[in-house]
GULUMTI-421168 format. One record per atom (N, C-alpha, C): x, y, z; residue number from 1. Coordinates in pm, whole numbers. Each point is the difference from the previous one (the first is absolute). Layout:
# residues N
u  v  w  nr
X  Y  Z  NUM
...
# end
This chain:
# residues 330
u  v  w  nr
-1789  -4209  -2481  1
34  109  19  1
139  32  -39  1
39  150  -11  2
136  29  -63  2
72  70  135  2
141  -3  -3  3
96  43  71  3
77  97  -102  3
13  116  37  4
92  89  -39  4
146  -31  26  4
61  -33  -128  5
132  -23  40  5
89  40  -133  5
131  -5  -15  6
76  48  -115  6
-19  -86  -118  6
-41  -138  -7  7
-34  -82  -96  7
-121  49  -60  7
-98  50  82  8
-140  62  -55  8
21  97  -85  8
99  103  59  9
36  131  -73  9
40  -57  -150  9
134  -98  15  10
47  -52  -93  10
-76  -20  -144  10
-97  -82  43  11
-92  -47  -77  11
-138  82  -70  11
-13  103  68  12
-86  122  -58  12
44  29  -121  12
-91  -6  -84  13
21  34  -165  13
55  153  1  13
-67  85  102  14
35  161  -28  14
157  23  22  14
24  -94  132  15
161  28  31  15
68  -86  -97  15
-31  -102  -86  16
74  -58  -103  16
18  88  -100  16
-85  72  -41  17
34  109  -103  17
72  105  37  17
-19  47  116  18
90  114  43  18
160  -61  16  18
15  -93  77  19
107  -70  -10  19
114  10  -98  19
-42  -49  -137  20
86  8  -94  20
100  -100  15  20
116  34  -18  21
130  -64  18  21
89  11  129  21
-55  49  100  22
50  29  91  22
-29  -105  93  22
106  -44  89  23
-63  -85  94  23
-76  21  99  23
-57  -119  60  24
-108  27  84  24
13  64  138  24
125  -20  38  25
51  97  130  25
38  120  -35  25
61  36  -108  26
41  135  -40  26
-143  66  -35  26
-103  -45  -78  27
-126  57  -17  27
-89  20  148  27
27  -95  67  28
-97  18  127  28
87  115  102  28
119  23  -11  29
51  106  61  29
-42  144  -47  29
-44  20  -120  30
-32  109  -93  30
-135  8  26  30
-114  -107  45  31
-107  15  17  31
-66  103  89  31
-82  80  -60  32
-79  117  78  32
-150  2  44  32
-43  -85  -128  33
-163  -10  25  33
-13  -169  0  33
-67  -46  85  34
-84  -133  -4  34
-144  4  31  34
-74  -56  -112  35
-138  -30  38  35
-32  -144  -21  35
-54  -22  130  36
-69  -140  -8  36
-124  -4  66  36
-73  93  -52  37
-132  18  53  37
-90  -104  -47  37
-120  -52  54  38
-79  -66  -29  38
41  -159  -67  38
97  -78  86  39
70  -75  -18  39
-5  -129  118  39
-114  37  100  40
-25  -104  99  40
116  -26  78  40
96  100  24  41
127  -12  53  41
-49  -18  172  41
53  -121  85  42
-46  18  138  42
96  41  104  42
139  -13  -58  43
106  -11  89  43
96  68  -60  43
46  151  78  44
86  87  -1  44
91  17  119  44
10  -111  94  45
73  -2  96  45
119  -63  -19  45
4  -146  4  46
137  -51  -12  46
67  26  -164  46
-80  1  -72  47
61  2  -125  47
17  136  -62  47
-52  125  61  48
36  110  -35  48
148  43  15  48
25  -56  105  49
166  11  14  49
98  -46  -133  49
-69  -56  -94  50
89  -3  -117  50
13  107  -88  50
-93  106  38  51
-11  146  -85  51
100  72  60  51
108  -54  112  52
78  96  41  52
112  63  -89  52
12  -76  -126  53
54  37  -102  53
-26  137  -77  53
-137  16  21  54
-75  112  -63  54
26  117  63  54
130  32  26  55
21  134  77  55
-51  145  -59  55
-25  -8  -134  56
-54  84  -74  56
-127  24  -12  56
-104  -87  66  57
-145  -22  -34  57
-38  133  61  57
-105  79  -66  58
-37  97  13  58
-164  -2  35  58
-55  -84  -107  59
-155  -20  -17  59
-11  -179  48  59
-90  -18  76  60
-54  -134  30  60
-136  -8  -11  60
-48  -104  -93  61
-155  11  -26  61
-43  -167  55  61
-80  3  88  62
-34  -158  41  62
-167  20  77  62
-71  75  -100  63
-148  -6  -6  63
-68  -120  -17  63
-81  -11  87  64
-111  -106  -25  64
50  -161  -4  64
76  -17  85  65
56  -139  33  65
-41  -55  133  65
31  -54  60  66
-31  -86  119  66
95  4  131  66
59  118  -21  67
121  49  79  67
-71  19  141  67
81  -65  113  68
-80  17  132  68
103  75  114  68
112  10  -52  69
83  64  92  69
118  99  -62  69
65  95  58  70
86  95  -63  70
113  -12  70  70
123  -69  -53  71
126  -41  92  71
127  15  -133  71
93  9  64  72
137  -6  -78  72
-23  90  -124  72
-38  98  24  73
-22  124  -118  73
101  104  46  73
69  -12  100  74
108  77  36  74
112  33  -101  74
33  -126  -49  75
116  22  -118  75
-23  113  -94  75
-120  -7  -47  76
-30  124  -107  76
2  143  36  76
120  26  49  77
-3  143  45  77
16  115  -106  77
-16  -46  -145  78
-43  115  -74  78
-137  9  -40  78
-88  -70  48  79
-148  -34  -41  79
-42  155  34  79
-66  18  -88  80
-81  129  -28  80
-157  -21  15  80
-51  -107  -78  81
-156  -16  -7  81
-22  -157  38  81
-76  -23  97  82
-42  -143  34  82
-134  -14  -44  82
-66  -101  -35  83
-126  -14  -50  83
-31  -152  41  83
-72  26  118  84
-63  -144  74  84
-149  -27  4  84
-72  91  -55  85
-154  -10  9  85
-69  -102  -53  85
-98  -70  70  86
-81  -105  -49  86
75  -116  26  86
70  -15  128  87
27  -125  76  87
-30  -41  126  87
49  -74  70  88
-63  -15  162  88
84  57  81  88
66  107  -2  89
92  63  93  89
-72  53  103  89
27  -34  132  90
-87  32  129  90
93  135  70  90
113  -4  -11  91
102  102  44  91
101  50  -95  91
3  116  0  92
130  58  -77  92
82  41  79  92
140  -93  -18  93
106  -30  73  93
107  14  -84  93
126  -16  44  94
138  -61  -40  94
47  110  -108  94
-12  132  -4  95
12  106  -81  95
95  93  69  95
60  -43  81  96
73  97  103  96
112  70  -90  96
74  -88  -87  97
111  58  -72  97
3  36  -147  97
-139  22  -19  98
-45  59  -142  98
-12  153  27  98
107  70  19  99
5  124  34  99
-33  87  -129  99
11  -69  -123  100
-47  77  -120  100
-137  -16  -67  100
-52  -63  85  101
-150  -65  -45  101
-87  129  -1  101
-46  41  -102  102
-90  90  -21  102
-186  -28  -25  102
3  -113  -22  103
-150  -18  -47  103
3  -170  77  103
-125  -14  55  104
-47  -124  36  104
-139  -3  4  104
-18  -144  -83  105
-161  -5  -20  105
-19  -132  51  105
-111  -16  112  106
-6  -122  56  106
-182  3  6  106
-57  55  -113  107
-133  -4  21  107
-85  -150  -33  107
-110  -9  38  108
-89  -101  -38  108
83  -144  52  108
29  8  119  109
31  -155  61  109
-97  -65  20  109
-5  -147  -19  110
-101  -89  13  110
45  -63  151  110
-92  103  88  111
46  -70  136  111
-134  -65  61  111
-5  -66  116  112
-77  -74  48  112
-116  91  56  112
-107  -46  35  113
-125  83  39  113
42  35  144  113
-31  164  -1  114
38  49  154  114
132  52  -1  114
95  -35  -85  115
157  27  3  115
0  145  -107  115
101  75  49  116
35  131  -69  116
135  12  -23  116
49  49  -97  117
147  15  -33  117
52  100  127  117
117  -46  38  118
101  70  98  118
108  43  -66  118
84  91  80  119
136  53  -85  119
56  25  116  119
154  -94  13  120
68  20  94  120
70  137  23  120
-30  49  111  121
81  138  43  121
145  38  -20  121
70  -131  5  122
138  5  -43  122
36  27  -138  122
-82  -84  -61  123
9  50  -158  123
-46  124  -34  123
-111  55  53  124
-52  143  -41  124
110  100  46  124
73  -10  112  125
79  69  49  125
104  30  -99  125
53  -128  -29  126
136  -9  -102  126
-53  71  -146  126
-124  14  -34  127
-30  53  -127  127
-67  118  19  127
29  79  96  128
-72  120  47  128
59  104  -98  128
119  22  -39  129
51  84  -80  129
-14  -30  -138  129
12  -142  -58  130
-6  -2  -143  130
-127  -35  -37  130
-103  -51  56  131
-159  -41  -65  131
-59  82  -25  131
-55  11  -156  132
-58  130  -56  132
-168  -58  -5  132
32  -127  -34  133
-162  -45  -65  133
-33  -110  72  133
-107  -24  73  134
-32  -126  91  134
-149  -33  -32  134
-16  -100  -57  135
-152  -62  -67  135
-29  -131  130  135
-112  49  88  136
-36  -109  94  136
-151  -36  -29  136
-65  29  -108  137
-148  3  -35  137
-11  -152  6  137
-153  -3  44  138
-72  -143  6  138
86  -67  121  138
13  52  118  139
71  -116  61  139
-83  3  179  139
-103  76  1  140
-73  0  99  140
83  77  103  140
79  110  -11  141
72  49  86  141
-105  121  82  141
-3  -13  128  142
-59  110  61  142
60  100  68  142
131  18  9  143
67  105  34  143
133  22  -61  143
69  145  14  144
85  44  -48  144
118  45  69  144
-3  -18  145  145
94  41  84  145
154  -40  -36  145
36  -107  -42  146
113  -47  2  146
77  71  -149  146
-98  54  -70  147
37  51  -142  147
59  144  38  147
-13  56  123  148
46  154  15  148
127  -13  2  148
96  -80  -13  149
165  21  -21  149
2  22  -149  149
-47  -35  -69  150
10  20  -149  150
-10  134  -79  150
102  80  94  151
-9  149  -69  151
24  39  -136  151
72  -105  -58  152
31  55  -179  152
-102  -74  -73  152
-126  -36  47  153
-115  -43  -79  153
-78  121  -81  153
-3  -16  -138  154
-66  60  -80  154
-134  -54  -63  154
-4  -113  28  155
-117  -75  -64  155
-60  -113  89  155
-125  10  38  156
-49  -116  97  156
-136  -52  -81  156
-15  -133  -25  157
-110  -52  -34  157
-42  -106  98  157
-125  27  53  158
-52  -95  123  158
-145  -6  -18  158
-15  -15  -133  159
-143  -20  -40  159
-85  -131  77  159
-137  7  -12  160
-54  -141  61  160
34  -20  110  160
46  56  111  161
35  -86  129  161
-100  46  77  161
41  22  170  162
-115  17  96  162
38  134  78  162
65  77  -48  163
8  128  48  163
-95  82  62  163
-11  49  87  164
-122  69  64  164
9  136  43  164
100  28  87  165
25  137  68  165
72  92  -83  165
-71  113  -20  166
58  120  -66  166
134  64  85  166
-33  15  114  167
88  64  87  167
151  -91  -4  167
-28  -142  28  168
130  -80  -26  168
80  44  -134  168
-77  -1  -105  169
60  11  -137  169
87  153  -5  169
-84  115  71  170
36  131  10  170
159  -21  54  170
3  -70  111  171
112  26  90  171
130  -109  -94  171
-44  -89  -30  172
110  -87  -67  172
60  93  -144  172
-103  17  -75  173
49  104  -121  173
35  104  -7  173
-35  61  100  174
81  143  43  174
165  -22  37  174
44  -151  22  175
119  8  2  175
93  -18  -143  175
-71  -2  -104  176
42  -35  -137  176
23  161  -94  176
88  57  43  177
4  123  -61  177
4  -15  -183  177
29  -117  -50  178
25  -6  -110  178
-142  -52  -93  178
-101  -55  81  179
-56  -53  -60  179
-126  72  -117  179
18  -82  -114  180
-81  73  -91  180
-135  -87  -69  180
-5  -123  28  181
-94  -78  -81  181
-69  -65  133  181
-110  -30  4  182
-69  -73  131  182
-119  -80  -56  182
-28  -130  4  183
-100  -73  -48  183
-63  -71  99  183
-126  4  57  184
-73  -76  110  184
-121  -11  -26  184
-20  -34  -124  185
-149  -20  -49  185
-26  -126  67  185
-127  -18  53  186
-38  -136  54  186
-4  -10  123  186
45  103  64  187
11  4  152  187
-131  42  68  187
-32  -63  129  188
-105  75  62  188
37  150  10  188
115  47  30  189
46  141  45  189
-59  97  -112  189
-28  -42  -126  190
-22  88  -109  190
-103  63  2  190
-97  -94  92  191
-153  51  18  191
-11  109  144  191
108  27  69  192
-22  106  102  192
18  130  -59  192
-81  65  87  193
-7  146  -14  193
119  65  -26  193
16  90  -90  194
131  88  -23  194
112  -86  -24  194
5  -120  -44  195
109  -100  -25  195
61  75  -98  195
4  24  -123  196
58  55  -88  196
69  127  42  196
-69  92  51  197
48  130  63  197
91  -4  114  197
-6  -83  79  198
88  -3  110  198
154  -60  -38  198
-26  -102  -96  199
135  -80  -60  199
86  107  -104  199
-94  80  -56  200
81  81  -75  200
66  136  81  200
-39  37  108  201
37  107  100  201
133  -83  63  201
0  -125  23  202
89  -53  60  202
114  -41  -70  202
13  1  -147  203
96  -32  -77  203
21  116  -93  203
65  73  35  204
60  112  -58  204
27  2  -179  204
85  -129  -14  205
41  19  -146  205
-84  -135  -93  205
-125  -13  65  206
-81  -93  -64  206
-74  35  -110  206
27  -62  -120  207
-60  30  -145  207
-108  -65  -31  207
-27  -126  23  208
-96  -114  -35  208
-40  -81  125  208
-128  14  -7  209
-99  -50  116  209
-71  -120  -60  209
8  -144  24  210
-113  -58  -84  210
-51  28  -103  210
145  22  -108  211
-48  18  -134  211
-47  129  -44  211
-22  101  74  212
-39  136  -6  212
120  92  51  212
29  89  -94  213
103  123  -25  213
-59  94  121  213
105  57  75  214
-12  117  108  214
26  119  -73  214
-50  100  -13  215
45  116  -42  215
8  83  104  215
120  113  -22  216
38  80  76  216
-92  115  63  216
-100  25  -50  217
-95  68  52  217
-86  -59  106  217
-40  -121  -48  218
-84  -92  91  218
97  -12  159  218
137  -47  -49  219
94  -15  126  219
-3  133  84  219
4  105  -56  220
36  130  95  220
-138  15  72  220
-104  -15  -59  221
-161  7  70  221
29  -93  104  221
19  -102  -11  222
-10  -103  107  222
113  27  134  222
101  59  -56  223
113  29  106  223
-48  112  68  223
-91  110  -66  224
-54  118  82  224
-89  -48  94  224
-98  -101  -27  225
-87  -55  40  225
53  -67  146  225
77  -74  -16  226
61  -68  99  226
73  71  128  226
62  133  -54  227
85  108  49  227
-110  70  108  227
-95  46  -68  228
-130  42  65  228
-72  -91  84  228
-31  -113  -22  229
-52  -108  84  229
94  -26  156  229
127  1  -27  230
93  -1  109  230
-1  131  94  230
-14  117  -65  231
2  112  76  231
-108  15  94  231
-113  -32  -65  232
-135  28  74  232
25  -131  108  232
10  -127  -19  233
32  -102  97  233
92  25  112  233
121  96  -39  234
90  58  119  234
-71  93  72  234
-53  82  -42  235
-67  127  46  235
-129  -69  98  235
-55  -92  -19  236
-99  -43  80  236
51  -95  115  236
117  -55  -14  237
78  -60  89  237
41  96  103  237
54  108  -50  238
68  93  71  238
-125  78  144  238
-99  39  -105  239
-135  33  108  239
-44  -113  93  239
-17  -127  -19  240
-32  -75  81  240
94  -11  108  240
151  2  -31  241
126  -9  110  241
-39  114  84  241
-53  129  -36  242
6  87  64  242
-123  23  95  242
-100  -62  -56  243
-132  -17  85  243
24  -118  119  243
81  -93  -45  244
39  -97  102  244
67  44  100  244
106  77  -8  245
112  51  68  245
-88  123  116  245
-114  88  -88  246
-66  73  111  246
-89  -75  81  246
-72  -128  -29  247
-92  -64  99  247
107  -70  100  247
118  -19  -38  248
122  -61  100  248
25  85  92  248
19  151  -18  249
29  96  71  249
-46  4  148  249
120  14  130  250
-84  -15  100  250
-70  129  53  250
-106  -28  74  251
-88  98  31  251
11  78  149  251
48  120  15  252
19  43  113  252
-93  88  59  252
-52  9  116  253
-95  81  37  253
45  129  -6  253
131  54  20  254
20  138  -18  254
11  42  -106  254
9  -74  -129  255
-20  45  -111  255
-163  42  -45  255
-72  -95  88  256
-143  31  -48  256
-50  138  80  256
50  12  104  257
-33  120  79  257
48  113  -61  257
135  -9  -55  258
52  108  -60  258
-54  55  -123  258
-52  -109  -94  259
-90  28  -103  259
-120  58  22  259
-60  -33  125  260
-139  54  33  260
7  176  41  260
134  -16  84  261
13  140  43  261
35  99  -140  261
87  -48  -71  262
6  94  -122  262
-133  33  -72  262
-77  -118  -6  263
-115  19  -75  263
-96  103  40  263
-14  1  154  264
-57  112  81  264
34  132  -7  264
147  -13  0  265
106  148  -14  265
-49  65  -104  265
-43  -83  -100  266
-25  106  -151  266
-113  32  12  266
-111  -59  51  267
-106  51  14  267
-13  119  109  267
64  6  87  268
21  113  62  268
79  95  -6  268
104  -14  -114  269
75  81  -45  269
-119  107  -100  269
-70  -64  -96  270
-93  52  -101  270
-73  86  115  270
-62  -55  114  271
-103  92  75  271
69  112  68  271
107  -29  22  272
40  147  66  272
81  111  -104  272
47  -67  -114  273
7  104  -112  273
-123  61  -41  273
-101  -33  1  274
-142  45  -41  274
-46  91  134  274
43  -47  126  275
-28  111  107  275
88  125  4  275
104  22  -30  276
64  107  27  276
-68  143  -65  276
31  64  114  277
-60  148  -29  277
52  82  -123  277
-100  31  -67  278
39  88  -120  278
-32  147  36  278
116  78  -28  279
-8  159  29  279
-55  92  -117  279
-95  63  -3  280
-38  80  -94  280
82  81  -59  280
60  -1  -110  281
106  127  -47  281
-17  137  30  281
89  87  35  282
2  130  43  282
-25  62  -149  282
-121  142  44  283
-24  52  -134  283
40  131  29  283
-6  63  -108  284
65  143  -18  284
131  20  -16  284
69  106  -6  285
117  42  -46  285
93  -37  134  285
115  -19  -29  286
103  -19  121  286
70  118  38  286
77  1  113  287
72  123  42  287
67  82  -110  287
-31  141  36  288
43  74  -86  288
-55  24  -149  288
-95  -78  -5  289
-98  -8  -115  289
48  -91  -104  289
81  -112  29  290
61  -80  -110  290
-102  -124  10  290
25  -73  -116  291
-86  -114  -15  291
19  -91  100  291
-77  -65  83  292
21  -98  89  292
70  -144  -59  292
110  -19  45  293
27  -151  -36  293
-100  -106  32  293
18  -134  -62  294
-97  -120  -33  294
14  -37  167  294
-82  -47  81  295
-34  -58  120  295
95  -134  -21  295
101  -28  75  296
65  -141  -12  296
-75  -100  41  296
-105  6  114  297
-97  -81  45  297
-89  -59  -134  297
-34  45  -103  298
-78  -44  -89  298
85  -49  -126  298
125  -16  14  299
85  -30  -114  299
-1  -152  -5  299
26  -79  -127  300
-9  -146  4  300
99  -49  95  300
135  85  -11  301
110  -67  86  301
-49  -13  143  301
-53  98  59  302
-45  -19  136  302
-107  -71  34  302
-88  -49  -97  303
-101  -115  24  303
64  -125  -12  303
108  -10  -96  304
51  -119  0  304
78  -22  140  304
79  96  52  305
52  -3  124  305
-71  -54  110  305
-108  69  4  306
-108  -48  97  306
-50  -140  4  306
-10  -26  -129  307
-37  -130  -39  307
91  -118  49  307
153  42  -29  308
94  -91  72  308
-1  -10  135  308
-37  129  68  309
7  -6  148  309
-112  -76  59  309
-99  -3  -70  310
-106  -84  21  310
6  -150  7  310
60  -40  -99  311
56  -138  -8  311
99  -32  113  311
97  62  -7  312
102  -16  142  312
-79  -30  104  312
-88  81  19  313
-103  6  160  313
-67  -123  19  313
-55  -38  -106  314
-78  -107  -37  314
63  -155  22  314
147  54  -50  315
63  -173  7  315
131  4  119  315
-12  107  86  316
96  2  87  316
-52  34  125  316
7  -90  110  317
-53  24  137  317
33  94  70  317
108  80  -8  318
50  93  79  318
-67  139  -85  318
-40  -9  -108  319
-83  154  -27  319
-157  -26  26  319
-69  102  11  320
-125  21  26  320
-42  114  -86  320
-137  12  -23  321
-68  101  -77  321
28  134  58  321
10  35  108  322
55  110  71  322
132  44  -42  322
107  -92  -1  323
123  26  -49  323
-15  66  -138  323
-95  -67  -97  324
-10  27  -129  324
-68  128  -27  324
-95  44  88  325
-31  145  12  325
109  98  23  325
78  -60  88  326
128  155  37  326
74  -15  -124  326
14  -97  -69  327
92  -3  -104  327
-37  81  -137  327
-142  -13  -3  328
-65  70  -98  328
2  155  24  328
-29  32  132  329
5  140  54  329
131  70  -56  329
106  -81  -6  330
139  71  -45  330
-8  16  -133  330
# end
């Protein structure tokens, strides 16, 4: 097995060519890119400390080795891209001081059966503002709740995992206002109804989902559909609440008696109004041969007044049909 050391870097043919006439310490201090992928490296714990000299290192490639733990990387504070795919890492950790890290690739770890990749919440919190690209594909990941803090994320690749619930993804991804690219192919959730539609509406700036571009027309249609669905749901909820409130209202005998009395009063009012005497209009000329004025008892205003009195009589215990007759005689 191979250990990552300064000697290993010094003996690398690519670095020998780049070094030229400069001294090794001077060359290492200026180093920005380090690529030791596919070297069967097993230990970046005790010997990685030897990379403390590489204060300008921005890119570190260590894919397809046998690395089992992530420690002592905090010295690489200029690191922007870290590639650790194809190793044996079970926990992503030890990156709390890498506040300039923009890309983290830890896909396809060779884990024990039944084991899944975990991400230390402390590391995620420290990367919340800087990390833009995260690749956790093929790691038996079955939930993404801890990733919610990564509010600067623009690209997530989580293909061939065990994600199942669309609602969980909606709640987490809606916290990422900058998300533009999302790859989830190979997860059980991809087979759920409305999976694609729901994620598009949850991520307002998403441009590509599972390799397929999202056009503005499709997005606007889905946004309108979601708004209409939520409005209908809210209206249904209000109707149910009103029915439940009405069912819980106290039942008072007086109110029942009053409703019955009013109903009977309305019937009696109509009966009394129809039974009011109708006088025949006077015929012939009026006094001094002048035209006779219209009989007020036959005007619509008089009839309306009579009906109103009938209603009052039916609903007021103190009035009686006799009183109504006296008023009409006026």
